[in-house]
C-alpha positions in Angstrom: -51.3 26.9 25.5 -50.1 23.2 24.8 -51.4 23.6 21.2 -49.4 26.8 20.5 -46.2 25.2 22.0 -46.7 22.2 19.7 -47.1 24.6 16.7 -44.0 26.6 17.7 -42.0 23.4 18.1 -43.2 22.1 14.7 -42.4 25.4 13.1 -38.8 25.3 14.6 -38.4 21.7 13.3 -39.5 22.7 9.9 -37.1 25.7 9.8 -34.3 23.5 11.0 -35.0 21.0 8.2 -35.2 23.8 5.7 -31.8 25.3 6.9 -30.1 21.9 6.7 -31.5 21.2 3.2 -30.2 24.7 2.1 -26.8 24.0 3.6 -26.6 20.6 1.8 -27.6 22.2 -1.5 -25.0 25.0 -1.0 -22.3 22.4 -0.5 -23.3 20.4 -3.6 -23.4 23.7 -5.6 -20.0 24.7 -4.3 -18.5 21.4 -5.2 -20.0 21.4 -8.7 -18.7 25.0 -9.3 -15.3 24.1 -8.0 -15.1 21.1 -10.4 -16.2 23.4 -13.3 -13.4 25.9 -12.4 -10.8 23.2 -12.2 -11.8 21.9 -15.6 -11.7 25.5 -17.0 -8.3 26.1 -15.6 -7.1 22.8 -17.0 -8.5 23.7 -20.4 -6.8 27.2 -20.4 -3.5 25.5 -19.5 -4.0 23.0 -22.3 -4.6 25.9 -24.7 -1.5 27.7 -23.6 0.5 24.6 -24.1 -0.9 24.1 -27.6 -0.1 27.7 -28.5 3.4 27.2 -27.1 4.0 24.2 -29.2 2.8 26.1 -32.3 5.1 29.0 -31.5 8.7 27.7 -31.3 10.1 30.9 -29.7 8.9 30.7 -26.1 11.0 32.5 -23.5 12.2 31.0 -20.3 9.9 33.5 -18.4 6.9 32.0 -20.2 7.9 28.5 -19.3 8.4 29.4 -15.6 5.1 31.1 -15.4 3.4 28.0 -17.1 5.2 25.7 -14.7 4.1 27.7 -11.7 0.5 27.8 -13.0 0.7 24.0 -13.6 1.9 23.4 -10.0 -0.7 25.7 -8.5 -3.5 24.0 -10.5 -2.3 20.5 -9.6 -2.1 21.5 -5.9 -5.6 23.1 -6.0 -7.1 20.0 -7.8 -5.6 17.7 -5.1 -6.9 19.9 -2.4 -10.4 20.2 -3.9 -11.1 16.5 -4.0 -13.1 15.2 -1.2 -11.3 12.7 1.0 -12.6 9.2 0.6 -12.6 6.6 3.3 -10.2 3.9 2.4 -10.6 0.4 3.8 -7.5 -1.3 5.1 -6.3 -4.2 3.2 -7.0 -7.5 4.6 -3.8 -9.1 5.9 -3.7 -12.8 5.0 -3.5 -15.2 7.9 -1.7 -18.4 8.0 -4.0 -20.3 10.3 -1.9 -23.4 10.4 1.0 -21.5 11.8 -1.1 -19.5 14.2 -2.6 -22.8 15.4 0.7 -24.4 16.0 2.1 -21.3 17.9 -1.0 -21.0 20.1 -1.2 -24.6 20.9 2.5 -24.9 21.8 2.1 -21.7 24.0 -0.9 -23.2 25.8 0.6 -26.7 26.3 3.9 -25.3 27.6 2.2 -22.9 30.0 1.1 -24.1 33.5 -1.3 -21.4 34.0 -4.0 -19.6 31.8 -2.6 -17.5 29.1 -4.4 -14.2 28.3 -5.4 -13.1 24.8 -3.0 -10.2 25.0 -0.1 -12.6 26.0 -1.0 -14.8 23.0 -1.1 -11.7 20.6 2.2 -10.4 22.0 3.9 -13.8 21.5 2.6 -14.0 18.0 3.8 -10.5 17.2 7.1 -10.4 19.0 8.4 -13.9 18.7 6.8 -15.2 15.4 6.4 -11.8 13.6 2.7 -12.6 13.0 0.3 -9.6 13.1 -3.4 -10.2 13.6 -5.9 -7.5 12.6 -8.5 -8.9 15.0 -6.8 -11.2 17.5 -10.0 -12.2 19.3 -11.7 -13.6 16.2 -8.6 -15.3 14.8 -7.8 -17.0 18.1 -11.4 -18.1 18.6 -11.4 -19.5 15.1 -8.1 -21.4 15.7 -9.1 -22.8 19.0 -12.7 -23.8 18.3 -11.6 -27.2 17.0 -9.8 -28.1 20.1 -11.7 -29.6 23.0 -8.8 -29.5 25.3 -8.8 -25.7 25.4 -10.7 -24.2 28.2 -11.7 -20.5 28.0 -12.2 -18.4 31.0 -12.3 -14.7 32.0 -10.2 -13.0 34.7 -12.0 -9.7 35.2 -11.9 -8.1 31.6 -9.1 -10.4 30.3 -9.9 -13.4 28.2 -7.7 -16.4 29.2 -7.1 -19.7 27.6 -5.9 -22.9 29.3 -4.9 -26.4 28.0 -6.5 -29.2 29.9 -4.4 -32.2 30.2 -6.4 -35.3 29.4 
């Protein structure tokens, strides 16, 4: 009984792999065919335009039909392209300015300052946006031995030790 269950499970696994492979191949085939059709449509439109250039007596109806076809083709080409993941551009950080702001904030505060308060101050008061505040603040403060780091629950706090 255990042997037949294993064989049935293995058969189902193989069937699933086969179906997934077929689906992948169909998607690739569809994308290839779609690209071929887009190229053929573009070629036909190009041929129509060359014929229109040869014939100087085109009517306004022909131009409207060509424009409509061209717009439809352009929309179709844009829709048929697969969306690509785009990485966000890296925002340049002026570490000297961030360091000055953070150190002044910590020195002027009598109590620990949370990471969110530091980020809020940088954003609202100094108009500095950090894509990853944790890493930036850690990098800025690593060279200062007077900065003490602690946690209040889930909040990361920084405190300036008077020496």
